[in-house]
N, C-alpha and C positions, 0 to 999 in steps of 0.2 A: 459399571464402566464400559462404554463402548469403546471400539476396536476402529479407529481411522486408517483406511487404506486408501490409497490412489490409483487409479487406471494412470498406464503408459502416457497416455494423450495429458492429463493433468501435469504430471512431473514435466514435461514437456513445455506447457504453460507455464510453469512456476520459472524457468530456464527464461522463458521470454519475457516475463514483467520486470526482470531487474533486482538488483542487491537491494534497494530501497525500499521497494515493496513487500519482498519475501517476506521477511521477519513480520510485519504486519498482518498479512496474509495467514502464515502458520500461527500467530497467537490466536487468532480470530477462532482458526481451525480448531485449536484446544478448547475450545468451547464445547465442543462437540465428542469429547471424551465424556464429559459429565452430563450434557444433555442434549441426545443426538437430533432431538425435535427443538434447536434455539434457532432455526434456519425458519424463513417464509414459504407455505407450500407455493408450488408452481402449480399451473394448470396447461390447460390443451394438451400438444404432444408431450409435454413434462411432468403430466399428472404423475403425481407418486414422486416426484423429486422435491427438493427444497432448497432454498438460496440463501447464503449468509451475504450480508452487506459489509465490506471492509473499506474504512477509508470514509470519505464524504462523499458516499455515492460513486467511488471511482471504480471498486473490483469489484467482482461478484465470485462466489463459490457455490457450484452446482452441484449438489450431490443429492443422494437416495438413501434411504436406511434399506439394507436387506432384510431377508427373513431370517438371518442368524443375528439380528440387530446390531452388526457389525455398521460403521458408516462407511460409503463409498464415495470417495469425493469422484465426482466423472468431470469436472472441468474448474479451472482457473483460469478467468481471461481480464483483460483490463476492457474497461468501458469507459469511454470518453465523456459521455454524457448519461444522464439518467435514463432518457428516452431512448437511447441506442440499445436497438434489441440485438447486438452482433454476439454476444455471449449467449443468450438463450437459441439463437439459429445455429451455432455452431454446437450447442449440448444436443439438439434435436438431430442433427448432420451426424453425432458422434453415436448416440443411442440409437438410430436407423444404423449405421453400420456396424455396431456389435450383435444388431439382432437378438434373439433369443439368449445367446451365448453370454458367460459373464466373461467379461474382460480380464486382463491378467491386471493384476493389482500389486501395487507394493506398501509395504506398511510406511508409516510416518518417520521411522529412526532411519529407516533405508533411503526414503526422498531425502532426508535432512544431510546425508551421509553421501548422495549423490550430488547435490548442490553445494555441498564443503568441498569436495574433490576437485570442482570445477572452480571453484573462486578460490583455491588453497594458494595459488600463485599469483592472484590481483592483490594491490597494495594500494591500498586506498590513503591517502593523506587528509588526517584531519583538519580541518579548517575551523581555527579556533574560533568560539562563538563572539560576535561581537556585541557591546553592549551599546543599546540604543542610547540615540542622545535623549535626554528628559526633555518635555514640551516646552517649560520655562528656558530652557537653554535655544532651542530651536527656534522660538519666537523672537530671541533677541538677536539671534544672528539674523533673522528675515526681516525684521522690523526696525531694529537698530544698527547692525551693520550693513544690512542691505543687499544679502545674498540670496538667490533663487530658492525657492522651496525643494527643487530637485536636487540641487547641489548639498544644501543641508540635509537631505533626505539618506542620502550617499553617503553621509560623514559616519565615521564611528564616535563613540564617547571620548575618546582622548582628542581625537583629530579636532573634535568640536570645543574643547576646551583650550587645546591649545591656541584654535583662532579668536576665541573670545577672550582669552589673556594677551593676545599680540594685539587685538584691537582695542581692550582697554590700556595696556601701557603705551602705545603710539597714539592715543587722543592726549593723555595729557600734554 
C-alpha cells in the first residue's frame, strides 16, 4: 500500500476547485493507495510524472511516485477542455520552482481535515431531486395540450401530472 501526500500548492488547488468536485477528486486519488501507477505517464518536462483523469476529462491530478514508493500529489487543477494544457503548464512551473528540493508535503488525512475546517461553517441546503417527466406524458403535453417543448422540459413530474389532469378534466 502506498502513502499519498500532497504538496501545499496542491492543497490550495483543492480549495479552489470547490466543494462539488473535491469528493470526486479525492475518490480518484484513493486509487493510488493500492496502485500508484494507476495514472497515465506524462512526457516532456513532466517525464517521471503521471496524471489521473477525473470526471469527464474535467479535472487532472498530476503526481509522481517518489523513491520511497510514496505517491506525491503535485497538482490538482481544473481543466475546461481536454485540449487545454493549463494544468500541465502550472505543474511544470511548480516543478521548476521546487528545483531539486522536496517540497513540503501533507498526508491525505490532514488534507481532508484542512478542507473540512474550511467548510464546517458552510451549510448547503439539499435540493430535492426532481422526478423527470416520462416521455409519454411530455409528448401529450406538447402535442395534445400544445405546450412548448422548453416549458415541458422545465416541469417536474408532479407539475406535469397536474397540468395533464387539469387539461383532461377541462376538456370534457
